[in-house]
C-alpha positions in Angstrom: -19.9 -89.9 200.5 -19.4 -89.7 204.4 -16.0 -90.4 205.7 -15.3 -93.1 208.4 -13.2 -92.3 211.5 -10.3 -93.9 210.1 -10.4 -92.0 206.6 -10.5 -88.9 208.8 -7.8 -90.0 211.0 -5.4 -91.1 208.0 -6.5 -87.7 205.9 -4.8 -85.8 208.9 -1.4 -87.9 208.7 -1.3 -88.1 205.0 -3.3 -85.1 203.5 -2.0 -85.5 200.0 -2.8 -88.8 199.8 -6.2 -89.6 198.1 -6.8 -92.5 200.0 -9.9 -95.1 199.1 -10.5 -98.5 200.7 -12.8 -101.6 199.3 -13.4 -104.5 201.8 -15.6 -107.3 200.7 -17.0 -108.2 203.7 -17.4 -107.2 207.3 -15.2 -108.7 210.0 -17.5 -110.9 212.0 -17.5 -113.6 214.1 -17.8 -115.8 210.6 -14.9 -114.2 209.0 -12.7 -114.5 212.1 -13.3 -118.4 212.4 -12.4 -118.6 208.7 -9.5 -116.7 209.1 -8.3 -118.5 212.1 -8.6 -121.4 210.0 -6.9 -120.4 206.9 -4.2 -118.4 208.1 -3.4 -119.3 211.8 -4.1 -123.0 211.6 -2.6 -123.2 208.1 -5.8 -124.8 206.1 -4.1 -123.8 202.4 -7.3 -125.3 201.0 -9.3 -122.3 202.0 -7.2 -120.2 199.7 -10.1 -120.6 196.9 -12.8 -119.6 199.2 -13.0 -115.9 197.7 -12.1 -116.8 194.2 -15.3 -115.5 192.6 -15.2 -112.2 194.3 -11.4 -111.6 193.6 -11.9 -112.9 190.1 -15.0 -110.3 189.7 -13.4 -107.4 191.4 -9.8 -107.4 189.6 -11.3 -107.9 186.0 -11.9 -104.3 185.9 -8.3 -103.9 187.1 -6.3 -105.4 184.4 -4.1 -102.5 183.7 -3.2 -101.9 187.6 -0.5 -103.2 189.4 -1.7 -105.8 192.0 0.7 -105.9 195.0 -0.4 -108.3 198.0 1.1 -107.3 201.4 4.3 -109.3 201.9 5.1 -111.4 205.2 8.5 -111.4 206.9 11.1 -114.0 205.9 10.3 -115.4 209.8 6.5 -115.2 209.4 6.6 -116.9 206.0 8.5 -120.0 207.3 6.6 -119.8 210.4 3.1 -120.4 208.2 4.3 -121.6 205.1 2.4 -119.2 202.9 1.7 -115.6 202.3 -2.2 -115.8 202.8 -2.9 -112.6 200.7 -0.5 -113.8 197.6 -2.4 -117.4 198.2 -5.9 -115.8 198.1 -4.6 -113.9 194.4 -2.7 -116.8 193.0 -6.0 -119.2 193.7 -8.0 -116.5 191.6 -5.6 -116.3 188.9 -4.6 -112.7 189.9 -1.6 -111.5 188.6 0.5 -109.7 191.1 3.8 -107.8 191.5 6.1 -107.8 194.4 6.9 -104.1 195.0 7.5 -104.2 198.7 9.4 -106.7 201.2 8.8 -106.5 204.6 12.4 -106.1 206.1 11.1 -105.9 210.0 9.6 -109.0 211.5 6.6 -108.0 214.1 4.4 -109.7 216.1 1.1 -110.7 214.5 -1.2 -107.7 214.5 -3.8 -110.0 216.1 -1.7 -109.7 219.4 -1.8 -106.1 219.3 -4.3 -103.7 220.5 -5.2 -100.6 218.6 -2.6 -98.0 220.0 0.1 -100.7 219.7 -0.7 -101.3 216.0 -0.9 -97.8 215.1 2.4 -97.5 216.6 4.2 -99.9 214.5 7.1 -98.6 212.8 7.6 -98.8 208.8 8.2 -102.5 208.2 8.4 -102.3 204.4 11.3 -101.4 201.9 10.7 -101.2 198.0 11.7 -104.1 195.8 13.8 -104.0 192.5 10.5 -104.0 190.8 9.6 -100.4 191.6 10.7 -99.0 188.7 7.3 -100.2 187.2 5.3 -97.9 189.5 5.7 -94.6 187.8 2.4 -93.2 186.2 0.4 -97.0 187.3 -2.3 -97.5 189.4 -1.1 -99.5 192.3 -3.7 -101.7 194.1 -2.5 -103.1 197.6 -4.2 -106.1 198.8 -4.3 -107.4 202.3 -6.4 -109.9 204.1 -8.1 -107.6 206.7 -8.1 -104.2 207.3 -8.0 -103.2 211.0 -6.6 -100.2 211.7 -5.4 -99.4 208.2 -1.5 -98.7 209.5 -0.4 -101.8 207.3 -1.7 -100.6 204.2 -0.8 -96.8 205.2 3.0 -98.0 205.4 3.0 -99.7 202.5 1.5 -96.8 200.2 3.8 -94.3 201.9 6.9 -96.2 200.5 5.2 -96.7 197.1 4.2 -93.0 196.7 7.8 -92.0 196.1 7.9 -93.6 193.2 5.0 -91.5 191.6 2.1 -93.9 190.8 -1.0 -92.5 189.1 -3.0 -93.7 192.3 -2.8 -96.3 194.8 -6.0 -97.8 196.1 -6.5 -100.6 198.7 -8.0 -103.5 199.1 -9.0 -106.1 201.5 -11.5 -109.4 202.2 -12.6 -107.7 205.2 -12.7 -104.9 207.9 
């Protein structure tokens, strides 16, 4: 299987991390419109849109720890919900909060690629990290743009010796 440019870039930065990402959809204008309605206009009803796809995918991951990417407290209060957690909850996918977002940053949508890649580590581990050792971890986010968010998250969790970390997003 041929690696994309992002995979090659991340492999240089993290040579010992066995990176593998899965996205359900291509980030196109239709997905962008859905995301804007759901995430930025706060149409919480849309959290059920991809329930079938999420249930199907995670059915085979019953023994994995599924960790949604967290929001900062400020962003959560602004939005009223964590969009990734809500998607998983709607599909009845059990999750474990292994991370907290300690630094409030501007939304990724307001940044260009260089600014996204330069974001400092925003995540810290929660008191649930004792569950990680020897387990498969799946990090879930709504959109993969540069991979920076998922790599920051994985970088925090890798120190707790998981068997592997995989990442998944709705779109890329």
